[in-house]
C-alpha positions as CSV (number, residue, x, y, z in Angstrom):
1,X,1.7,103.7,60.0
2,X,2.5,100.2,59.2
3,X,3.0,101.0,55.3
4,X,5.2,104.2,56.1
5,X,7.3,101.9,57.8
6,X,7.2,99.4,55.2
7,X,8.5,101.8,52.7
8,X,10.7,103.6,54.9
9,X,13.2,100.4,54.4
10,X,12.6,100.3,50.6
11,X,13.8,104.1,50.5
12,X,16.9,103.6,52.3
13,X,17.8,100.3,50.2
14,X,17.4,102.5,47.2
15,X,19.6,105.4,48.7
16,X,21.6,102.9,49.2
17,X,21.7,101.2,45.8
18,X,22.4,104.9,44.6
19,X,25.3,105.6,46.5
20,X,26.9,102.1,45.5
21,X,26.5,102.9,41.9
22,X,27.9,105.9,42.5
23,X,30.7,104.9,44.3
24,X,31.4,102.1,41.8
25,X,31.4,104.5,38.9
26,X,34.0,106.9,40.9
27,X,36.1,104.0,41.4
28,X,36.1,103.3,37.7
29,X,36.5,106.9,37.0
30,X,39.7,106.9,39.2
31,X,41.1,103.8,37.7
32,X,40.7,105.0,34.3
33,X,42.4,108.2,35.4
34,X,45.2,106.2,36.9
35,X,45.7,104.1,34.1
36,X,45.9,107.1,31.5
37,X,48.1,109.0,33.9
38,X,50.6,106.1,34.2
39,X,50.4,105.2,30.2
40,X,51.3,109.3,29.9
41,X,54.3,108.5,32.3
42,X,55.7,105.2,30.7
43,X,55.3,107.5,27.3
44,X,57.2,110.2,29.0
45,X,59.7,107.7,30.3
46,X,60.3,106.1,26.8
47,X,60.8,109.3,25.0
48,X,63.3,110.5,27.8
49,X,65.3,107.1,27.4
50,X,65.4,107.3,23.5
51,X,66.4,111.1,24.2
52,X,69.2,109.8,26.3
53,X,70.3,107.3,23.9
54,X,70.3,109.6,21.2
55,X,72.6,111.9,23.0
56,X,74.6,109.3,24.3
57,X,75.3,108.2,21.0
58,X,76.2,111.5,19.4
59,X,78.5,112.1,22.2
60,X,80.0,108.7,21.6
61,X,80.4,109.8,17.7
62,X,81.8,113.2,18.9
63,X,84.4,111.6,21.4
64,X,85.6,109.7,18.4
65,X,85.8,112.6,16.3
66,X,87.7,114.7,18.7
67,X,89.9,111.6,19.6
68,X,90.7,111.4,15.7
69,X,91.3,115.2,15.0
70,X,92.0,117.1,18.2
71,X,94.6,115.2,20.2
72,X,95.3,118.7,22.1
73,X,92.0,118.7,24.0
74,X,92.3,115.1,25.5
75,X,92.9,116.7,28.7
76,X,89.4,118.8,29.2
77,X,87.2,116.0,27.5
78,X,87.5,113.7,30.7
79,X,86.0,116.2,32.8
80,X,83.2,116.8,30.5
81,X,82.8,113.1,30.2
82,X,82.6,112.8,34.3
83,X,79.9,115.6,34.4
84,X,78.1,113.7,31.5
85,X,78.3,110.6,33.1
86,X,77.1,112.0,36.6
87,X,73.8,113.5,35.2
88,X,73.2,110.2,33.3
89,X,73.4,108.6,36.6
90,X,71.3,110.7,38.0
91,X,68.8,110.5,35.2
92,X,69.2,106.8,35.7
93,X,68.4,107.1,39.8
94,X,65.3,109.3,39.0
95,X,64.0,106.5,36.3
96,X,64.5,103.9,39.1
97,X,62.8,106.1,41.4
98,X,59.8,106.2,38.9
99,X,59.8,102.5,38.3
100,X,59.4,102.4,42.3
101,X,56.8,105.0,42.3
102,X,55.0,103.0,39.3
103,X,55.2,99.8,41.2
104,X,53.5,101.8,44.3
105,X,50.6,103.0,42.2
106,X,50.1,99.5,40.5
107,X,49.7,98.3,44.2
108,X,47.7,101.0,45.3
109,X,45.4,100.4,42.1
110,X,45.0,96.6,43.2
111,X,44.1,97.7,46.6
112,X,41.5,99.6,45.0
113,X,40.2,96.6,43.0
114,X,39.9,94.9,46.3
115,X,38.3,97.6,48.1
116,X,35.8,97.8,45.2
117,X,35.3,94.0,45.3
118,X,34.7,93.8,48.9
119,X,32.1,97.0,48.6
120,X,30.5,95.2,45.6
121,X,29.9,91.7,48.3
122,X,28.6,94.5,50.7
123,X,26.2,95.5,48.1
124,X,25.1,92.2,47.4
125,X,24.6,91.4,51.0
126,X,22.4,94.5,51.3
127,X,20.2,93.6,48.3
128,X,19.9,90.2,49.7
129,X,18.3,91.6,53.1
130,X,16.2,93.9,51.3
131,X,14.8,91.3,49.4
132,X,14.4,89.1,52.4
133,X,12.6,92.1,54.2
134,X,10.7,92.6,51.5
135,X,9.5,89.0,51.7
136,X,9.0,89.4,55.0
137,X,7.0,92.8,54.8
138,X,4.8,91.2,51.9
139,X,4.1,88.3,54.5
140,X,3.1,90.8,57.1
141,X,1.0,92.7,54.7
142,X,-0.9,89.4,54.0
143,X,-1.3,88.5,57.7
144,X,-2.6,91.8,58.3
145,X,-5.2,91.8,55.7
146,X,-6.0,88.4,56.8
147,X,-6.5,89.5,60.1
148,X,-8.3,93.0,59.8
149,X,-11.9,91.8,60.8
150,X,-10.1,90.6,64.0
151,X,-8.3,94.1,64.7
152,X,-11.1,95.5,67.1
153,X,-10.7,92.2,69.0
154,X,-6.8,92.5,69.3
155,X,-6.9,96.3,70.4
156,X,-6.6,95.4,73.7
157,X,-3.8,92.7,73.0
158,X,-0.1,93.7,72.7
159,X,0.7,94.0,69.2
160,X,3.5,91.9,67.4
161,X,3.6,94.4,65.0
162,X,5.6,96.7,67.5
163,X,8.4,94.4,67.8
164,X,8.7,93.8,63.9
165,X,8.7,97.6,63.4
166,X,11.6,97.9,66.3
167,X,13.5,95.2,64.7
168,X,12.9,97.3,61.2
169,X,14.3,100.4,62.9
170,X,17.2,98.7,64.4
171,X,17.8,97.0,60.9
172,X,17.6,100.7,59.2
173,X,20.0,102.2,61.7
174,X,22.4,99.3,60.8
175,X,22.1,100.1,57.2
176,X,22.4,103.7,58.0
177,X,25.8,102.8,60.1
178,X,26.9,101.1,57.2
179,X,25.9,103.8,54.8
180,X,27.9,106.3,56.8
181,X,30.9,103.8,56.8
182,X,30.9,103.6,53.0
183,X,30.6,107.3,53.1
184,X,33.8,107.7,55.2
185,X,35.4,105.2,52.9
186,X,34.8,107.2,50.0
187,X,36.3,110.2,51.5
188,X,39.3,108.3,52.3
189,X,39.4,107.2,48.8
190,X,38.8,110.6,47.4
191,X,41.5,112.0,49.8
192,X,44.2,109.3,48.5
193,X,43.1,110.2,45.0
194,X,43.9,113.9,45.7
195,X,47.1,112.8,46.9
196,X,47.9,110.8,44.3
197,X,47.0,113.5,42.0
198,X,49.3,116.0,43.5
199,X,52.2,113.2,43.7
200,X,51.3,113.3,39.8
201,X,51.6,117.0,39.2
202,X,55.1,116.7,41.4
203,X,56.1,114.0,39.0
204,X,55.4,115.9,36.1
205,X,57.0,119.1,37.1
206,X,60.2,116.5,37.9
207,X,59.6,115.7,34.2
208,X,59.4,119.2,33.0
209,X,62.5,120.1,34.8
210,X,64.7,116.7,33.3
211,X,63.2,118.1,30.0
212,X,64.8,121.1,31.1
213,X,68.1,120.0,31.9
214,X,68.2,117.5,28.8
215,X,67.7,120.6,27.0
216,X,70.3,122.5,28.7
217,X,72.8,120.1,28.2
218,X,71.6,119.6,24.4
219,X,72.7,123.3,24.2
220,X,76.0,123.0,26.1
221,X,76.7,120.1,23.6
222,X,76.2,122.2,20.6
223,X,78.1,124.9,21.9
224,X,81.3,122.6,22.5
225,X,80.9,121.4,19.0
226,X,80.7,125.0,17.9
227,X,83.8,125.5,20.0
228,X,85.4,122.3,18.5
229,X,84.4,123.1,14.9
230,X,85.9,127.2,15.9
231,X,89.3,125.2,16.9
232,X,89.4,122.9,14.1
233,X,88.7,125.6,11.5
234,X,91.7,127.6,13.4
235,X,94.2,124.5,12.9
236,X,93.5,124.3,9.4
237,X,94.2,127.8,8.9
238,X,97.7,127.4,10.7
239,X,98.4,124.7,8.8
240,X,97.5,126.2,5.5
241,X,99.7,129.3,6.7
242,X,102.5,126.9,7.7
243,X,102.5,125.5,4.2
244,X,102.3,128.7,2.9
245,X,105.5,129.9,4.9
246,X,107.3,126.9,3.9
247,X,106.8,127.7,0.3
248,X,107.7,131.2,0.8
249,X,110.6,129.7,2.9
250,X,111.6,127.6,-0.4
251,X,111.4,130.3,-2.7
252,X,113.5,132.7,-0.7
253,X,116.1,129.9,-0.4
254,X,115.9,129.1,-4.4
255,X,115.9,132.8,-5.0
256,X,118.9,133.5,-2.9
257,X,120.6,130.6,-4.6
258,X,120.1,132.0,-7.9
259,X,121.0,135.6,-6.6
260,X,124.2,134.0,-5.4
261,X,125.2,132.0,-8.7
262,X,123.8,135.0,-11.0
263,X,124.8,138.5,-9.2
264,X,127.7,140.4,-10.6
265,X,128.3,142.0,-7.3
266,X,127.8,142.0,-3.3
267,X,125.9,145.1,-3.8
268,X,123.1,144.1,-5.7
269,X,122.8,141.2,-3.0
270,X,122.9,143.2,-0.2
271,X,120.2,144.9,-1.6
272,X,118.3,142.0,-2.1
273,X,118.8,141.0,1.3
274,X,117.3,144.0,2.7
275,X,114.4,143.9,0.7
276,X,113.9,140.4,1.1
277,X,114.1,141.3,5.4
278,X,111.9,143.8,4.4
279,X,109.6,141.7,2.8
280,X,109.2,139.0,5.6
281,X,108.8,140.5,8.9
282,X,106.4,138.0,10.2
283,X,107.7,134.8,9.8
284,X,109.4,134.6,13.1
285,X,106.1,134.7,14.8
286,X,104.9,132.2,12.7
287,X,107.8,130.2,13.6
288,X,107.1,130.9,17.3
289,X,103.4,129.4,17.1
290,X,104.9,126.2,15.3
291,X,107.3,125.7,17.8
292,X,104.5,125.7,20.7
293,X,102.6,123.6,18.9
294,X,105.5,121.3,18.2
295,X,106.4,121.5,21.6
296,X,103.0,120.8,22.8
297,X,103.1,117.6,20.5
298,X,106.1,116.6,21.9
299,X,104.9,116.7,25.4
300,X,102.1,114.6,24.6
301,X,104.3,112.1,22.9
302,X,106.3,111.8,25.8
303,X,103.2,111.4,28.4
304,X,102.0,108.5,26.3
305,X,105.7,107.2,25.8
306,X,106.2,107.4,29.9
307,X,102.7,105.9,30.4
308,X,103.6,103.0,27.9
309,X,106.8,102.4,29.7
310,X,105.0,102.4,33.1
311,X,102.3,100.0,32.3
312,X,104.9,97.5,30.6
313,X,107.3,97.6,33.9
314,X,104.2,97.1,35.9
315,X,103.2,93.8,33.5
316,X,106.7,92.5,33.9
317,X,106.7,93.1,37.7
318,X,103.2,91.2,37.9
319,X,104.6,88.6,35.4
320,X,107.8,88.0,37.6
321,X,105.1,87.7,40.6
322,X,103.3,85.1,39.0
323,X,106.4,83.2,38.0
324,X,107.8,83.2,41.4
325,X,104.1,81.9,43.0
326,X,104.3,79.6,40.3
327,X,107.8,78.2,41.2
328,X,106.9,78.1,44.7
329,X,104.1,76.2,44.2
330,X,105.9,73.5,42.5
331,X,108.5,73.4,45.3
332,X,105.6,72.9,47.8
333,X,104.0,70.1,45.6
334,X,107.2,68.3,45.1
335,X,107.9,68.5,49.0
336,X,104.6,67.4,49.5
337,X,104.9,64.3,47.2
338,X,108.5,63.6,48.8
339,X,106.9,63.6,52.0
340,X,104.2,61.3,50.9
341,X,106.7,59.0,49.6
342,X,108.7,59.2,53.0
343,X,105.4,58.2,55.0
344,X,104.6,55.5,52.4
345,X,108.1,54.3,53.1
346,X,108.0,54.4,57.1
347,X,104.4,52.6,56.9
348,X,106.0,50.0,55.3
349,X,108.8,49.7,57.4
350,X,106.5,49.7,60.5
351,X,104.5,46.9,59.0
352,X,107.5,44.6,58.5
353,X,108.5,45.4,62.3
354,X,104.8,44.9,63.2
355,X,105.5,41.1,61.4
356,X,108.7,40.6,63.2
357,X,107.1,41.6,66.6
358,X,104.7,38.8,66.1
359,X,107.6,36.6,65.8
360,X,109.3,37.7,68.5
361,X,105.7,37.2,70.3
362,X,106.0,33.4,69.1
363,X,109.5,33.1,70.3
364,X,108.5,34.2,73.7
365,X,105.5,32.0,73.7
366,X,108.6,29.1,73.0
367,X,110.5,30.6,75.9
368,X,107.3,30.6,78.0
369,X,106.8,26.8,77.5
370,X,110.5,26.2,77.8
371,X,110.4,27.7,81.1
372,X,107.2,25.8,81.9
373,X,109.0,22.5,81.1
374,X,111.8,23.4,83.4
375,X,109.2,23.9,86.2
376,X,107.9,20.7,85.6
377,X,111.4,18.8,85.5
378,X,112.2,20.9,88.7
379,X,108.7,19.4,90.3
380,X,109.4,15.8,88.9
381,X,113.0,15.5,90.9
382,X,112.9,12.4,93.2
383,X,113.5,13.3,96.7
384,X,114.2,9.5,97.8
385,X,117.6,9.4,95.8
386,X,118.8,12.2,97.6
387,X,118.4,11.3,101.4
388,X,121.7,12.2,102.3
389,X,120.9,16.2,101.5
390,X,118.8,18.2,103.9
391,X,115.2,17.9,102.8
392,X,114.2,21.4,104.1
393,X,117.1,22.9,102.3
394,X,116.2,21.6,98.9
395,X,112.4,22.3,99.3
396,X,113.3,26.1,100.2
397,X,116.1,26.2,97.2
398,X,113.2,24.7,94.9
399,X,110.5,27.1,95.8
400,X,113.1,30.1,95.6
401,X,114.1,29.3,92.0
402,X,110.6,28.8,91.2
403,X,109.5,32.5,92.4
404,X,112.4,33.8,90.8
405,X,111.1,32.1,87.4
406,X,107.8,33.3,87.7
407,X,109.0,36.8,88.4
408,X,111.3,36.5,85.3
409,X,108.5,35.7,83.2
410,X,106.2,38.2,84.4
411,X,109.0,40.8,83.4
412,X,109.3,39.7,80.2
413,X,105.7,39.8,79.7
414,X,105.6,43.1,80.5
415,X,108.5,44.3,78.6
416,X,107.4,42.7,75.3
417,X,103.5,44.5,76.1
418,X,105.2,47.8,76.1
419,X,106.8,46.8,72.9
420,X,103.7,45.4,71.6
421,X,101.6,49.0,72.7
422,X,104.7,50.9,70.9
423,X,105.1,49.2,67.6
424,X,108.1,51.4,66.5
425,X,111.5,49.8,66.4
426,X,114.6,49.6,64.2
427,X,116.0,46.7,62.1
428,X,119.1,46.4,64.5
429,X,116.9,46.2,67.9
430,X,114.7,43.2,65.7
431,X,118.1,41.4,65.6
432,X,119.3,41.8,69.1
433,X,115.6,40.6,69.9
434,X,116.2,37.6,67.7
435,X,119.8,37.0,69.2
436,X,118.3,36.9,72.8
437,X,115.4,34.8,72.0
438,X,117.9,32.3,69.9
439,X,120.2,32.4,73.4
440,X,117.1,31.7,75.4
441,X,115.4,29.1,73.0
442,X,119.1,27.5,73.0
443,X,119.7,27.6,76.9
444,X,116.0,25.8,77.2
445,X,117.1,23.3,74.6
446,X,120.0,22.2,76.4
447,X,118.2,22.4,79.7
448,X,115.7,20.0,78.1
449,X,118.2,17.8,76.4
450,X,120.7,17.5,79.2
451,X,118.9,15.4,82.1
452,X,120.3,16.4,85.6
453,X,123.0,14.4,86.9
454,X,121.8,12.0,89.3
455,X,125.4,12.3,91.2
456,X,125.1,15.6,92.2
457,X,122.4,16.5,94.7
458,X,119.3,18.7,94.0
459,X,120.2,21.6,95.8
460,X,123.4,21.9,94.1
461,X,121.7,21.6,90.6
462,X,119.2,24.1,91.7
463,X,121.3,26.8,92.5
464,X,123.5,26.2,89.5
465,X,120.3,26.7,87.4
466,X,119.2,29.9,89.5
467,X,122.6,31.6,88.5
468,X,122.7,30.9,84.9
469,X,118.8,31.9,84.9
470,X,120.1,35.5,86.9
471,X,122.6,36.0,84.3
472,X,120.4,35.5,81.4
473,X,117.5,37.8,83.1
474,X,120.4,40.3,83.8
475,X,121.3,40.3,79.9
476,X,117.7,40.2,78.9
477,X,117.0,43.1,81.1
478,X,120.0,45.0,79.4
479,X,118.8,44.2,75.9
480,X,115.0,45.5,76.7
481,X,116.4,48.6,78.5
482,X,118.3,49.4,75.1
483,X,115.4,48.7,73.0
484,X,113.2,51.0,75.0
485,X,115.6,53.7,74.7
486,X,116.0,53.3,70.9
487,X,112.2,52.7,70.7
488,X,111.5,56.3,72.5
489,X,114.4,58.1,70.3
490,X,112.7,56.7,67.2
491,X,108.9,57.9,68.6
492,X,110.4,61.4,69.4
493,X,111.9,61.5,66.0
494,X,108.7,60.3,64.3
495,X,106.6,62.9,66.2
496,X,109.2,65.7,65.2
497,X,109.0,64.8,61.8
498,X,105.0,65.0,61.7
499,X,104.8,68.1,63.7
500,X,107.0,69.8,60.9
501,X,105.2,68.5,58.4
502,X,101.5,69.6,59.8
503,X,103.2,72.9,60.2
504,X,104.8,73.1,56.7
505,X,101.3,72.1,55.5
506,X,99.6,75.2,57.3
507,X,101.9,77.4,56.3
């Protein structure tokens, strides 16, 4: 029983190997078939492309020949060319589809190769497992042979070989499941191969239909070539007939001249005229045909001339528009350059004004030092010399004068801070600043140089000084107000200018 169980996995392993070999052979055959079919499709596609190129070259030659020798059939040719171009585009679309399908087939072949590799790996694993089982079975056989004399002793004991046999059966079941999976995968591959074969048949049918369409196109082209040849032959015949008619007319005119010059009488001329009229009944029909042909040619010439005039008019209009655009661009560039120059000039002016403002700040500092000096002088007044005047009034006047000076200094500081923040003033404003500074500085120098008169009382001197300071403060306030108004106007003007410049640039 153990020998049968040992031989059973060998048999299953052999069957599995046979199935794997058959699967590998089937896969190789399928890949070879796919490669052969792809090569045939490529060859057919190359043949179709070559035939299409030959047809296209032939068509180009025919088109050139028609343009040279048959001008009255130009209106019919574009329609035919459009039809042919549509067919060509259809052929190209189909060729693209074929390329896509070829790529799909290649990807499918790659996937089949991957599956084949996976199956080969599984087969190797099964072989390794079979070898391991063989080694285990050989070891077990040796153990059984070694323990054969001890069999009657171990009959009552639980047999360990049963467990091994169960394991072998479990492994065999696993192998059977793997074989069933391989069979299912093989069936799937066969189904896919059948689908691919059906698709190949469909594509072969499409190729045959395309070849039939190409043959139809060739037949149509040949029929059109025949028609064109017939038309050319008719044209040559008409040309020959026209030449013959011209020769006959020239001969008739010569005859008339000769008859008019050599006829002795009018009777003979009338007879000859009757004979001529009887001889030539057909020229009016030929003349009508000639007139039709000439009118057709004249219409085509007029159409071409009108198209040429229309194209010339369009070209002239376009050139005018381009010229106008170039002019506008040049004007815009000039305006931009002028605006840049103006901005540079304004920046230079502002820098100069800032430098002058710094000068005015220095002068303001000088005024401030002068005011401090005056405060010191007012503080240094000796109260012992003026005992006749009321001490309380003097102190009150002194404190009021000092407070007014401090308020005036704070006002001047605020005004100068505003001017420094704005930084936008004109030359006239700066001149007025200089005059105000000079006036204040001169007044300080005068006040510094002229010491207080000892004969006058301190209260009168303080009142006089306060009145003068009030006048000066009022004048400075007026000047500062005028400067502030002018600065506001200047800022508004510059802001409007910058907004206009930005709008023009955006436009």
